[in-house]
N, C-alpha and C positions, 0 to 999 in steps of 0.2 A: 520296574517295580522291584522293589525288595521283596521277597518270598517271605511269609510269615510262615510261625509252626505250627501245625497241626494240631488241635486238640479236638479230639472224638466226644468230649463230655461238655456237657450242658451245664452252667453255673450251678443249677440244682438237678439232681442227679433225680430220674424217675422211679418211681417203686418196682418196676419190672429192670429194672437194671439196663434199659437200652439208653438212658441217657439221651444226648443230644442227638443219638442217632434215630430218634422219632421223629424229626423236624428236618425236613431237607432245606437247604439254603443254598442259591446261588447267586452270584451277581453279574450282569450282563450291561456291557458299555453302552452308549449309544451308539455304534455301529454293529450291536447285534453279536459280540463277540463273548465267550465267557472268560470273567475274569476273578470268580471267586468260585469256591466248590467246598461241601463240607462233610463229614462221613454221614451225614441222614443223607444226603444225596448220592451218594455212593450205596448207601444200604438200596436207595429207591430205584436206582437205576443200572447199577452192577460199577460205574466207571470209576476209576479212581481220579484224584485230582490231576494228577500227571498226564492222564490221558485224554484227560477233556478241556483244562485250560489252555485258553487261545484260540479253542472250535470255535465256529459258528454255532449260536445258540439254536437255527433252525434245522443245525442235523440230528438233533434230538427229538424230533417231530416224528410221529409214526406216518403220517399223513400231510397233506395240504393244509396250513390255517383254515378254518371255515368249512371244511370239507365235510358233508353227512351231517349230524345233527349239534355237531361241535360247535361253539360260538368263534367268533373269529378271533384269533390274537393281533393287535394293533402292532405291524411294524415299528421298531424301537428308535428308530431315526425320523419317523414322520410325527409323531406323537409326542413330543418332548414336554409340553405342558400337560398332560394329564397328570393327575396325582397318584390315582392308583387304578388298578385294574383285575380281577377276579374272573374266574371260569373253569372249566373244564379242558386240560389238554390231553391230546393221544401222545404219548411218548413211546421210544422204542429202547427196552432194556438191553443192556449190551449183550445177552444170549439171544437177542431177536425176538421177544415176545411184546406184544402190545401191552401198556401200561396207561391205565386211563387216570389223571392225578387231577385234583383240585388245586389251582394254584392260585397265589396273591402275588400279585406284582407292585411294589412299591417305586415311585420314581425319585430319586435321588438328584438332588440339583446343588451346585456350588452355594457354600456356604452355609449348609444345614447341618445340623449335628443328631447325634443318636437315632440313624438312620435304621436301627436295628438290625445290622450285622456282626453279630457276637463274636465275641474271639474264637478261635479255633476254625475259622473259615481260611481257607489257602487261597491267596492271590496271586494271579499270573504276574509276571513281570513283560514290560513294554515291548521286549523284543519278540514277546509270544503274539502279539498281536499285528495282524496283517497292514502292509503299507506301513508301518512306524507307530498305528494307531494308538492311543493311549486312553486310558479312563480318568485321566487326572485333569482337573480345571486349571486354567492360569496360574491359580494360586496353589497348587498343588493337592487341592480336595479332590477326591473319587466323587465322580458323577456317573449317571447310568440307571440301572434297576437292582433292585433286589427281589428275587423270586422264592417264595417259602411254599413248602406243602407238607402236609401231615404225611407220615409213611405210617402204613398201616400197622396195627400192635397184633398180639394174638387174640383169637378168635374168642377167649375167654371174658377178655376185658368189652367186648359188645354187649354180651348176655348179662355181664353188672351195669347196664345204661339204666333201666327200669327202677331197681333198686336204688341206686346212685342218685337219680331223680327226686325218686318218693322222699328218700331221707333229706335230700336240699330243701326240699318244698316243705315238708312237715319240720323239720327242725330250725325253721328260718327266724332270728332271734329280733330280725328287724322289721320284716313284713308281717302284719295282721290279717291274714288271708284266712276265710272261711268259704264252705260249700253248703250249700242248700240244695233240696229237691223241689221239685215243680210244685211241691205242697208248703214251700218255704219253710221246711223243717230241717232243722240242723243234720248235717253227715259227717263232717270233717272239718280239723282247723290245723293251721300250723301252733307250732311251740307259742309263739307272739299272741297268736288269737287266744289260745286257751289262756294262755297266763293274763290278759285283760279282761276275759267273761269270768275268771278264778274258778272253773270248772273242767276237769277230763273230759276226751271225746265220748266216752262211753256214758257220763252223767249227762251230756248236752243233747248226745244223740236223740233224735224223734221231736225234739222242742222247737218252739218257735223263740225269735228274737224277743218278742214282748213277753214271752213268758221268763224269758232269763231277766231283760232287762226294764226295769219299771219305769220309763223315762219318756218322753214327748220324742226325742231321739230316735227310739226303738219303731214307733210308728212311722217315723216320717221314712226310715230305712225301708222297712216292709212295704211301703208304698212305691217305692223306687224300684224294689224287686220286682213288684207286680210289672211296672212299667217295661222294665227289663223283659222279663218271660213274655210280654206282649207283644212288644213291638223290636225286641233284639238289638235297639240302639242302647249303647254304653250311658250310663249315669253318672254323674260325679257329684259328689254332696262335702259339705264342710260343715262339721257340727263340733260341739261341745257339750260334753257329758261326762260323768261322775260312773266310771264302770267298776262292776261289783268285785273285781280284781286289784283296783287300782287304789290308792290313799288320797289320790286330789284329782280335781278337773283335768280331764286332758281334751286336745283340740284334736281332731282328727282329719286327716284329707282322704276321702274312701271312692273309689271306684267299683261299679257295680256292673258283672258282663255276664251274658247267658252262656250256657254250657252246651253244646251239643256234640253228638258223634258223627262219625263220618258221612252217614246217611242223611244228616240234617234232623235227627230227632234229638228233639229239646232233651236235656237231661236234668238241667236245673239252673242256678245262678249261684257267682260266686261274687263275696266283696274282697275288697284288698285295700285296707285301712293304713294310712303311714301317720304315725303321730308326729303331729306338727306343733307342738306344743309351743316350743320354744320362736318359730316363725310365727305365731298366733298373737304372742304377748309383744315379741317386738314391733309387728305391725299394729297391735294395739296402742302403742306406746308412740310409736311415729304419728298414728292417727289423732292420740292425743295434744301431741306438740302443734302439730298443723292448725287443729282447733282451737287451743290454747292463743296462736297468734290472732285468730280472728274474732274470738270471743274475749279476751281478757284487754281490756283500756281502749273500750268503747266509747267512754267517756273521760273527762276531767275531773270527774266526782273521785275521792279515795275511798268511801264506802263503798259505792257501786264496783269500784274497778273491787277491791279486797272481795267482796261479795263474788264477782264473776271467777277470781282464781277458784274460789270453794267449791263453786257450782262446775267449774271444769273437770276438778280432781274427784268429785264424788258421782257415781258410785266407780267407774272404770278405774281410778286409783286406791281410793280409800274410802273406808265407811262411814266417817269423821272427820268435818275439817276444820279447824281454827284460824283465825289471821288476827293477830294481835301486833298494835303498834306501841311505841316507847308512851309512856305518858308524856313523858317530857317533852314531846313535840306539841303537845297543846301550849306550851310557854316558849319555848325555845324556837326559835325561827329556823333555825337547822342545826342539826349532830354534828358534831366534830368527826372526820373522817376517821377510818380503821374500825377495829372490832371494838364491841363496848367494853368499858371496863365496869364489869359488874362488882359491887360490895356485897355487904351483907345479903341484902335483898332487892329484888327487880321490879316496877311496876309496869306493868302492861295494859295497855286498854282494849276489850275485843270490841273490834269493829265489824268482824263477820262470821259465819260461821255454817256449816251445812252438813246435812246427816241423809242418811239412806231413809230416815223413817221423818213422817211430818213433825214439824213444829220442833226438830231438834230437841228429842228429850235426852238426850248423853250431855249436854251442856251445862257444867258447873258455874260459867260466870256468863249472865245476861249480856246484849248487844250494849255497848254503851259504858258499860262497868269496867273499875278500874281492879285490877286482881294482883297481888304481892306473889312473887313467885321466889322462892330461897335460893341462895347460892348452893350449887351441886345439883339442881333442879335441871331436866332436860332443856326446856326452854332457855334457863340461865347459862347452861354448861355452852349451848351453841352460840348463843351471844358474846361469851367471852371468849371463844375460842374463833368464831368468827366460821363456822364450818356444819354442815348436816350431822347429824347425830341419827343412828339407826340404835332403837332399844328393844329388846322384848321385855313384856310388863313385868316378868318375873325376876328381872336382875334387881340387883340390889341397890343400884342409884335410884330406878323407880319406886321399888318397894320402900325404901326409907322416906323417900318423899311424899307418896301418897298416905302412908303411915301415919302422918302427921295432919292430913285433911283428910276428915270423915267422909265430906262429902265426895272429892275424888275418889276415894276407898269404894265407898256403896255404889257409883257409877260405875267401876270398873268390875265388881262382882256383879251387877244386874244384868250388865249388858255383854260382859264375856271381852272386854277388850284382851289383845293378845300380845300385839306389837302396835310399836309407834315410831314416828319420824318428827323429828322437830329441825327445820331448814329457816337458817336466818335470812330476812329480806334484806339485803344489800344492796346499791345501787350508785353508783359515781363517788365509791368508797367510802360512803356513808351508811351505816347503820339505820333500819326504821323500824323492825320489829323482827317477827318469827312467826312463823307458819307450822302449826303441827296436825299431821296426818295419822290418823289410828284406822286398825281393822280390828274389826269384832265378829262380824257375819261373814266376812269373807274367811275360809278357813286357811288359806294359805298364809304365814308371815310375810313381812315385807322383807325384800332382797337387796342386793346391791345395785341392779338395776334399775329397781323401784326408787332408789335413794337418790340414783342420777337423773331419773325423770322428775322427782319432787325438786330437786336443784334447779332442773332448766325451766320446770314450771314457774318456780320461786323466782329465779333470776328474770324472766320476763314480767312476772307479776310488779318486781320490785321496780323497774325502771318505768312501769306504768303509775305505779303509783307516787314516786318520786317526782313524776312530771305533776301529777296532779296534786301533791303538795306544795310543790312551786308555783304551780297556776292558782291554785286557793291564796296563796301569800299574796303573789302581785296581783289578783281579781282584788281581793279585798282591800289591799293600796288604791288599786285604783276605784273601787267602791267607796272608801272614803274621803277621796278626793273629790270625787262627783258628789257625794251627798253634802261635803263641805263647800262646795259652788253653788248648791243647791240653797233655795231660802230656807232657814231652819225655823221660821215659823210665818205665819201670814201676818201681815202688817194689820193692826186696827185702824179701820175704817169705817166711814157709815154709807159709804154709795153700794157696797154689796157684802152678801153674806159669802164666804168663799170655803173651799175644802177641795183638797190635793192629793195626789198619790203620784209615786214614781218608784218603778219596778225596773230594775236592772236584767239586761238579756241574761237567757242560760248561759252555762258554763261554753257551749260553742262558740257562741257570736263573743263573748266578752261586754263588758261595760262600754257602753256607747255614749253619745253626747246630747240626748234629749235634755232639755230644761222647760220650767215655765217658774213666771213672775207675778207678782201682785204688786204695781207702784203705785201707792199715794199720788196726786196730781193738785196742782193749784185748784181754788175752785170747788173743792170737796169730790172732784173727781177721781177717777182710778182707772189706772192701765192694765191690762190682763194681756200676758204673754205667753205663749206656747214656742218652744222653738225644736228643732233637731238638727245635729250637727253628723255628717254623714261621716260613716267608718265606726268603729269600736276602739276601745284601748285608754292609755293616758294620753296621746294625741287626741283624740277626737275631746277627751273629758277638759283639758287645758283648751282646746276650741273653745268648746262650751262657755268657759270660765270669762275667756275674754269678749265673747259676743254677750253675755249676760249682763256684765260690766259697762259694755258697749249701749246695751239698751237703756239700760238705767241713765247712764249718763245722756242720752240721746233724749229718752223721756223727761228728763230733768230740767231741760229747755224748753219744755212744752211744745214738740213737733207734730205736726198731726201724722196720722200713721203713714199715709203713703211717701212724706217726706224723710219719716223716721226709717221706713224700710230701704229707702234711695242713698242714704249716708252708709246704715248698714249693708248694704250691696255693696257700697265702695270699699267699706274695710274688709269684707268677706276677698275680695278681689286683690287689695293689698296683702293680705295673710296668704294668698295662694301665689301670690307672686315672690313673697319672702321664702316660701319653702321651697318654689322651683328653686329659686337662688341658690338655697341650703343644699341642693343635691346636685349643682352645676347646672342647670338646665338653662340656657342662653334665654336673657329676655324677652330676644324675640321668638323666641317657641314656646315660650311659658302660657300657660292655658288655666285659666280656672276649670274646676271639676265638677262636671253635669254631675245631677243625681241620677243614679242608676248603677254607676261604676261599682266594682264590689269593695266590699271593706280592705282586704287583704291588700287591693290594688291600691286603694286610696292609702293604706298605711306605708306601702313600700315606696310610693311616689311623693308623698308628702303634701299629698292635693287637700284644699280645705273646700266645702261646700255645705252649705244648710238651708234649712227651709224656716221660715216662722209668718207667726199670725199675731198681728199685734192689734188690741182693741181697746179705746179708751171712750169709759162710760160716765155720763152726769146727770146725776141724781136729780139735779134742781130742771131739767129739761127733760129727762128719761129717754133721751138721745143716746146710742151708741155708734159709735165712728169705729170700723173697721178694714183693716187692709192686709194683704198675705202674699207671702213670697213661697210658689211653690208648695204650699202645707195644706193637709184637708181643711174643707169647709168646717167653720162651727156647725155644732146644733143649737137651737134654739126650742126651749119647752114653754110654751104660754101657760098662763094660770090653768089655763081649762085640761091641762094635759097633753095638747097637740102637739108633736116633736116636728121639725123642719130643718132641712139643712139649707142653711143662707147661702144664695145664689152671688156670693162675693166672687169677683175677679180675682182669677187664680195667680197671674205674676209670675215670673219666672222665678227658680231658686236663687236665691242669694251667690253671688260668686260669678254670673253671667256676664253682668253690666251691660248697660247700653240700653235696656228696656224699661218701659215706664210701669208705675206700679198705681193702681186706680184703687181708691178706696169707696164705702158703703156706708152709709148714715141713714140709722133705721131708728124708729122708736120703739122702746120696749116696755111694757105694761110692767107697774111694779109685781114684784114678785116672779116675773119671768126667770128661766132657767138658763145660763150661758154654758155650753160645754166646749171645752177648746183640749185638744189632744192632738198627739202626735202619731201616726202612720201605724205603730208597732200593736196601737189597740184594736185596729181594723183590718189590717192585712197579715197574711200569714200563707207559709208554703200549702197550708193545706184545704184553705178555702180562697174565694176570690175576694174583691173588694167591696163587691155590691153585697154578699152574703153578711162581711162583718160588719157593714153599714145598717143593715137591718137588724143584724142583732143588737147593735148598740142603739137604734131606734127606738126599739120595743125595751130595754133596760133601760132607757132614760124614762121612759112613758109609766113604769111601774112606780107604784107611791114606796116612798121611803119615807124612815123617822126622823131623816136629818139627813146632812148633807153629807157626812162623812159615811154615815150608812149605805147611801146611792153611789158613792165611788166605791164602795166594798161591792156592792149588788153589778155595777157595771163590767167591772172588772172579772167577777166572778162568770157574768154570761156572756162575757163578749170574748176574752182571751182564751185560747187554745190552753190544752194542760201543759205544754212546754212553749212558751214563748221565745222565737227567736230573734226579738228585735226588743231593743227597751220601750217602754211606755211611760209616759207622762200624762196625765189627765188633772184638769183644772175645771171643777165646776161652780159657778157663780149665782148666786140668786139677787137679784135686781131691787134695791129698794129705792123709795122716792122720798125727796125733803118737801115735805108738807110747805106749802106757800106762803103763810105765815110766818114762816122762818125765811123767809127771802125778800130784802126790799130794795126798789131799785128809783132812782130820780135821775132825770135828764138833768143836766146843767149848764147853765146859758154861757158862752163865752166869754165873759166879764168878769173883771175881779169883784165884783159888789157881789156876786153870786155865791162866793165863798160862805161867807157868814151865814145866809139862808140856808145852805146843804149841811154846815156842822149843826146847827139848830135842827134839821129834820133827823140826822143821825143820834143825836142824843137822845132824842124823842123815843125813837125805835129801841135803843138801849135800855132807855126806862121800860117800854113794853115787854121787852125780854127781860127782864129783871137783871142787866146786868150794868149797874150804873158805876158799880168798879173801873169799869173799863172805860169811861166815858174821857177819863184825861188822854190816857193813850191813844184811844179811837178819836178823839178832836185834832189831836197833831196831826194823825196819820193822814185824817179826810184833807185837811187845811192843806198839806205838804203836797199830796197828790193831785187835787184838785187845782192847786194853784200852778203845778207845774205844767198841768194840761193845758190850763187857759193861756199861759205864756208861750209855752214851747210847742204844743200840739194843733191838732186841726180836728176841728168840731166835723159831727157830733160827739160830745162829751157823756158819760153816764157814770153815774156814784152806783155801786150796788154792794149791800152788806149780806152777808150770807151767816146765818147761825147753827153751825153743826157742833162738832165737838169741838170747835174752836171758832172763833170769832173772825172772819175774811172780808177784808174790803176793798175792793176792786173798782178801779177807774179804767175806764174804756175810751179811746179815742179813736179817729181816722187816720193817725199818722201812723207809719212804720218803724220810726227812729225810736230805738228804745235809750232810755236814760242810762245814766253810769256813774255809780257812785265813785267819787274822790273824796281826797281830804284836803279840805280849805286851808290855805296859808293864813297868817296873823291878821292880815288887812283885809283880805277878800270879804266881799258881802254875801256874797251867796256859796252854795256848795256845801252847806252844811245839813239841809234837809233830808237827802236818803239817806246821810250817816245815821241822822237821830232816829229814822224809821227803822233801819237796820238794828241799830241798839233797842229799841223797845218791844219792839216785836218776835215774834220768836223764827219766822224765816219771811222772806219776802222776795219778789222776782217779777219778770217779764215773760208773757207769751203772745204770741202772733195770733191775731186773729183774720177772718174773711177780709174784715174791712179795716183793719189797722192793729192795733194792738191792746193789752190789756195789762196793766202794772198793780199786783197785788202785794198785799201784808196780811200776815195771818199771826193773830194773838191767843195764847191760850186763856181762857176765862172759865171761871166758876161760878155758878148760878146762885143768886141771892136765897137767903133761907128766909 
């Protein structure tokens, strides 16, 4: 190994001129051979580098390692993994006297750098090591141990230790330490401590902390001091206060510990405080960002999301916050991407604000109000540049702006605003609005770190607000579609008086597929329908529209309720199969959706399912026939106010297929109420079905001025504050047709009976004052009765019903329905039904339990 030049001086000379000689350094390889020696080692033991290099380090020991009271020195070759060792060694000086030295040994391994061996240490060569041993690693790096020991200096240096320690303690600029006696009275403090308290030691001596600092923090610290004196346990506090010697609040990390002499006598207590203001604010900012992630965007409501942003920022970041969106968002569906091109002025709508004071007295603009901001104002500047801006209120840009607005100028003077930040709300490249942060109560102005935090909060809120705006637009489209598919008004008919309500679900659930309908039927009857498509969104609304159209089509052919639901069940099954096919599900694995699967799953799989309640009421007989498919049973309120739920066979939900539906036929007294509803009215996450049903019964039993008022009171009493599902409600009050407005005759199955039947019908028209309808009625009666006699099976009956229209019905025992056709030139028949269709308002046929009924309806006006 090449010998290096000997340099006796350390890189930094000592004041006493000894330089590097005050530190003894030696290197020893893994075999215990000395491979390096400096001037300090020579001064400590008297050996020169030439005398010691290549010798065994153990030869320098005055006695065996571990002998007497000295700790053992580990063999260098046995503990190569030990990173460091320290202890006292008895060494032998060149002149033979014993030297006890404190030694610190560092273990060097290949690949380590900066091992502490300074320049000036002389190293031995490989031929100086026995048996060719070397302290080089295979890659040429030195390995082994570095031993260091302090060389004793002049005796005068040790006498200055006390003064040095005292000055180092008292003049500490960064650690605020104060000492108190057992009465908690001040005795001495460091330079930093005196600066915090703003007084000298002489002025503070004899005072307690509560005498100097008028703050609850002082009382808290003194209580901790007493605990320290009583228990001897070190206490730790974190506090924030405005000290007399400071111009702003500081956060402190304080340790309190008891002071005692060597005999254990308690002398007092000391406090050591470290200024952690920057760490405190950094932690507060991180907590604010973490809280914003959970508190902002809890709903898809634009206004609430903006208010959540304001609530998060006050009071931790600002004393006043306002959130304004572009007024153009009210009309335009979406803003173009990029920063806003601001012209002469900018219109913003205030949607949220918050303050450290109740009722937000600083606000110049009320919630929902639109205000105009001139070009060059901070909000307009932020939106024009797309960047956050930090201002002092005294800056020229703000001063010129508020000078033109007396209201803002007065509020700034009244509350003492001193700094503000404006941050644009931008998401997905689109500018939405601006957030303003202001301080007036907080003494410190905003800094750059505060601006970064404000930008982070605004960015998080902007994404949530943009999501809410997009959802609001989509939901408005879905609600518009949903309402367009529902009845725009209930049709006029005499069988019932009806009122209805439809409430879409809240923002989380989305628009669903609930619907209701009132369908006039032949014979003055009426059909009442309520249904519920499983799922939410456009898909559910579209499915609802298809099912409502199907129900009206099936009702038009006068199917009984149970048969109608059977046909509807087949339709839902086909729709489900189509949906499965559109998603690539093989036909043999396609299955209709049972009720109860989540809406989100239904939307993703395209499943179709629904429930339905269908009822037909006849005002002539006052009978109501009902059937349901997995739907809640209807409620009936009798004229005396008694409420009951009809024990109607439930039936499976639509779409399962293969299971029959059963109907129930009951008689309803005139003036009864029939309430049909969807499950969203009585079921919720906060209450069970029985509780919702009980509330519904109580609400229906309460008196109401009208059916509309009853609908409102039912919704108010039964629904939770935030419904989670759509609600459809249909309430109908039954009417009965007077017996004198209905006439019926049995018709013998003989052609000669037609003449007598015509006469009977004309006499009844005269009694009703409908002589103007005699000609058409006579022709209709002749045609329908003649066809029944010729082609149908007895018994045959003619019935006239005088309602809002005049209805002529002919019933027989045959199930074969007639078909209208166009007769050729030389045909002798085939023109009768065509004439009936031309002369009446509408006509048709419906099945009955014993056959069929052919009917024709014509509009009439009573004679004056």
